[in-house]
C-alpha positions as CSV (number, residue, x, y, z in Angstrom):
1,M,111.2,-78.4,-226.1
2,A,109.2,-79.1,-222.9
3,D,110.8,-82.3,-222.3
4,L,113.8,-80.1,-221.9
5,Q,115.9,-80.5,-218.6
6,V,119.1,-79.0,-217.1
7,L,120.9,-79.8,-213.5
8,N,124.4,-78.6,-212.9
9,A,124.3,-77.8,-216.7
10,D,126.4,-74.3,-215.7
11,L,129.6,-75.8,-216.5
12,S,131.0,-71.9,-215.3
13,Q,129.7,-73.4,-211.7
14,R,131.2,-75.5,-209.3
15,V,129.6,-77.8,-208.2
16,V,130.1,-80.5,-205.2
17,I,127.1,-83.2,-204.2
18,E,127.5,-85.8,-201.4
19,T,125.6,-88.6,-203.4
20,D,125.3,-91.0,-200.4
21,A,122.6,-88.2,-198.8
22,M,120.9,-88.0,-202.5
23,E,117.5,-90.4,-203.0
24,W,117.0,-92.8,-205.2
25,A,114.8,-91.7,-208.6
26,P,113.4,-94.2,-210.6
27,S,114.9,-94.7,-214.3
28,P,112.1,-95.8,-217.3
29,S,113.4,-100.1,-215.9
30,P,111.3,-100.4,-212.3
31,T,114.8,-102.2,-210.9
32,V,117.5,-99.6,-211.9
33,W,117.1,-96.3,-209.9
34,R,119.3,-93.3,-210.1
35,K,121.0,-90.2,-209.3
36,R,121.6,-87.3,-211.4
37,L,124.1,-85.2,-210.7
38,Y,124.5,-83.4,-214.3
39,L,121.6,-83.0,-217.0
40,D,121.7,-80.8,-220.4
41,G,118.6,-82.3,-222.7
42,T,116.2,-83.9,-222.4
43,A,114.9,-86.6,-220.1
44,E,116.0,-89.6,-221.4
45,A,118.3,-88.2,-224.1
46,G,120.8,-85.7,-222.5
47,V,124.0,-85.3,-221.8
48,V,124.0,-86.8,-218.3
49,T,125.6,-87.5,-215.3
50,S,124.6,-90.1,-212.4
51,I,125.4,-92.7,-210.0
52,V,123.4,-96.0,-210.9
53,R,122.3,-98.7,-208.6
54,Y,120.7,-101.8,-210.4
55,D,119.0,-104.0,-207.9
56,A,119.5,-107.4,-207.6
57,G,118.6,-109.1,-210.5
58,S,117.4,-106.6,-212.4
59,A,118.0,-105.6,-216.1
60,F,117.6,-103.0,-219.0
61,P,116.6,-102.8,-222.8
62,E,118.9,-102.8,-225.2
63,H,119.7,-99.7,-226.0
64,G,121.9,-97.8,-228.3
65,H,124.8,-95.3,-227.0
66,P,125.3,-92.0,-229.1
67,E,127.8,-89.9,-228.1
68,G,129.1,-93.0,-226.3
69,E,129.4,-94.1,-222.9
70,E,132.1,-94.3,-219.4
71,I,130.8,-96.3,-216.9
72,F,132.9,-97.3,-213.0
73,V,131.8,-99.9,-211.6
74,L,131.8,-98.9,-207.6
75,D,130.6,-102.1,-206.0
76,G,128.7,-105.3,-207.7
77,I,129.3,-106.4,-210.6
78,F,127.4,-105.3,-213.7
79,S,126.6,-106.9,-216.6
80,D,126.1,-107.1,-220.2
81,E,126.6,-109.4,-223.7
82,T,130.2,-109.1,-223.4
83,G,130.8,-110.6,-219.6
84,D,130.3,-109.7,-216.4
85,Y,132.4,-106.5,-214.8
86,P,133.3,-106.6,-210.9
87,A,133.6,-103.7,-208.9
88,G,136.8,-101.5,-210.0
89,T,136.1,-102.1,-213.8
90,H,136.4,-98.9,-216.5
91,I,133.6,-99.0,-219.2
92,L,134.1,-97.5,-222.2
93,N,131.6,-98.1,-224.4
94,P,131.6,-95.7,-228.0
95,E,129.2,-94.6,-231.1
96,G,127.3,-97.3,-232.0
97,F,127.2,-99.7,-229.4
98,R,124.5,-101.5,-228.2
99,H,123.8,-103.4,-225.2
100,A,121.0,-105.0,-222.6
101,P,122.5,-104.9,-219.8
102,F,121.8,-106.5,-215.9
103,S,123.3,-107.3,-213.4
104,R,122.4,-110.9,-210.9
105,E,123.5,-110.1,-207.5
106,G,122.6,-105.9,-208.0
107,C,125.7,-103.2,-208.5
108,T,126.0,-99.5,-208.0
109,L,127.6,-97.7,-211.4
110,F,129.2,-94.3,-212.4
111,V,127.5,-93.2,-215.7
112,K,128.5,-90.9,-217.6
113,L,126.3,-90.6,-221.0
114,R,126.5,-89.2,-224.3
115,Q,130.3,-87.4,-223.1
116,Y,132.8,-89.7,-225.5
117,A,131.4,-88.8,-228.6
118,G,134.0,-89.8,-231.7
119,A,133.5,-92.7,-234.4
120,D,137.3,-94.3,-233.3
121,R,137.0,-94.2,-229.8
122,P,138.0,-97.7,-228.3
123,R,135.8,-100.0,-226.4
124,Q,137.4,-100.7,-223.4
125,Q,137.0,-102.9,-220.2
126,R,139.8,-103.2,-217.6
127,N,139.8,-103.9,-213.8
128,T,141.6,-101.7,-211.7
129,N,142.3,-104.3,-209.6
130,A,144.5,-105.4,-211.6
131,L,146.6,-102.4,-212.8
132,E,149.3,-100.9,-211.4
133,W,149.6,-97.7,-209.9
134,R,152.9,-95.2,-210.6
135,D,154.2,-93.3,-208.4
136,R,153.5,-89.2,-209.3
137,R,155.3,-87.2,-206.6
138,N,158.4,-89.9,-203.9
139,G,155.2,-91.8,-202.4
140,E,152.8,-89.3,-201.6
141,V,150.8,-89.5,-204.8
142,A,149.9,-92.3,-207.2
143,E,148.0,-92.1,-210.8
144,M,146.4,-95.3,-212.6
145,P,145.6,-94.2,-215.8
146,L,142.5,-94.9,-217.1
147,Y,142.4,-93.9,-220.9
148,A,143.9,-90.9,-222.8
149,Q,143.7,-90.7,-227.0
150,E,145.5,-88.7,-229.0
151,G,143.0,-85.8,-230.9
152,Y,141.0,-85.8,-228.5
153,D,141.0,-83.8,-225.2
154,G,141.3,-85.0,-221.5
155,R,142.0,-88.3,-220.0
156,T,140.6,-90.1,-217.1
157,S,142.6,-91.8,-214.2
158,L,142.4,-93.1,-210.5
159,I,144.8,-90.7,-208.0
160,R,145.6,-92.0,-204.4
161,F,146.8,-89.9,-201.9
162,A,148.6,-91.3,-199.4
163,P,147.9,-90.7,-195.5
164,G,149.0,-86.0,-195.9
165,G,150.1,-86.5,-199.8
166,G,148.9,-83.7,-201.5
167,V,150.3,-82.2,-204.9
168,P,150.8,-77.9,-204.8
169,H,148.2,-75.6,-205.9
170,H,147.7,-75.3,-209.8
171,P,144.9,-74.5,-212.0
172,H,141.9,-76.0,-213.4
173,L,143.2,-75.1,-217.3
174,F,140.6,-78.0,-219.0
175,G,137.9,-78.3,-215.9
176,E,138.1,-81.3,-213.7
177,E,135.4,-83.6,-212.2
178,V,136.0,-86.3,-209.2
179,L,134.0,-88.4,-207.6
180,V,135.8,-90.2,-204.6
181,L,136.3,-92.9,-203.9
182,E,138.0,-94.4,-200.8
183,G,139.0,-92.0,-197.8
184,E,138.2,-88.2,-197.8
185,M,140.2,-85.7,-199.3
186,Q,140.6,-82.6,-198.3
187,D,141.0,-78.3,-200.2
188,E,141.1,-75.2,-198.7
189,F,137.0,-75.0,-199.9
190,G,136.3,-77.7,-197.4
191,T,136.3,-82.1,-196.7
192,Y,135.1,-84.0,-199.1
193,G,134.0,-87.4,-197.9
194,T,134.1,-90.9,-199.8
195,G,131.1,-90.6,-202.3
196,T,131.4,-86.7,-203.0
197,W,131.0,-85.4,-206.1
198,I,133.0,-82.3,-207.6
199,R,132.9,-81.0,-211.0
200,S,135.5,-77.7,-211.4
201,P,134.9,-75.2,-213.7
202,V,137.9,-73.8,-216.0
203,G,139.5,-71.9,-214.7
204,S,139.3,-71.9,-210.8
205,E,142.4,-73.2,-208.9
206,H,142.3,-75.4,-205.9
207,R,145.5,-77.3,-203.8
208,P,143.8,-80.8,-202.4
209,W,145.5,-83.0,-200.0
210,S,144.4,-86.0,-198.2
211,E,145.4,-85.9,-194.0
212,G,144.1,-90.0,-194.1
213,G,145.0,-90.9,-197.4
214,C,142.2,-91.1,-200.2
215,V,141.5,-92.7,-203.2
216,F,139.6,-90.8,-206.5
217,F,138.1,-91.2,-209.4
218,L,139.5,-88.0,-212.2
219,K,138.8,-87.0,-215.3
220,T,140.3,-83.8,-217.1
221,G,139.8,-81.8,-219.6
222,G,142.1,-80.2,-222.4
223,N,145.8,-81.9,-223.2
224,P,146.9,-84.5,-220.1
225,I,150.0,-83.4,-220.8
226,D,148.9,-79.5,-219.2
227,Q,148.4,-78.7,-215.6
228,G,145.8,-80.5,-213.9
229,V,145.7,-82.5,-210.4
230,M,148.0,-85.1,-211.6
231,S,150.2,-82.8,-214.6
232,P,152.9,-85.2,-215.2
233,K,156.4,-84.6,-213.9
């Protein structure tokens, strides 16, 4: 198909993108902009991960979400017919859900499309500003679980490293995706500032830490109890 597009679609490759350095590209709406990080499929109907910006007063036409949608509100307030969602809100829209999103004052989102398949997935909105952190490593590391469901691979969490905190060297048995939300994260391969998106393939490994402290969005595949960045102990 002439419309078929791929961007960072080889999931066996590690990808690191400083999203703040990317240029905004137009979307089908003239007041909604995007920075695509991953695309596999047709231009407007493929599997995609993006940073999306709504200008103040912008709106997007009503649409559905085959294979679901996952959103994390990075700044501003994102809205649709079901409510207003401030920065820090994690949203899951399952298969069959339709909405006409908008933003009165503008907002920026981290969006994953067609990566939430399953008829029995929940619709969920969680304001992380009102949730509690769970200590994982004697004050060095904390986790805020956002989503995991029996029968489906993977989980989504926020992770917080205290200054000087980190976790031991570990393999990514099922792959891992990170978006740095605050501060800087380090590993043996480099330093990753706020806005950096990192996708680590199955079989990769590293030892992450943060000299000054950081918070990041974490999505892993596979059994959430297995050896991802934050295996509960």
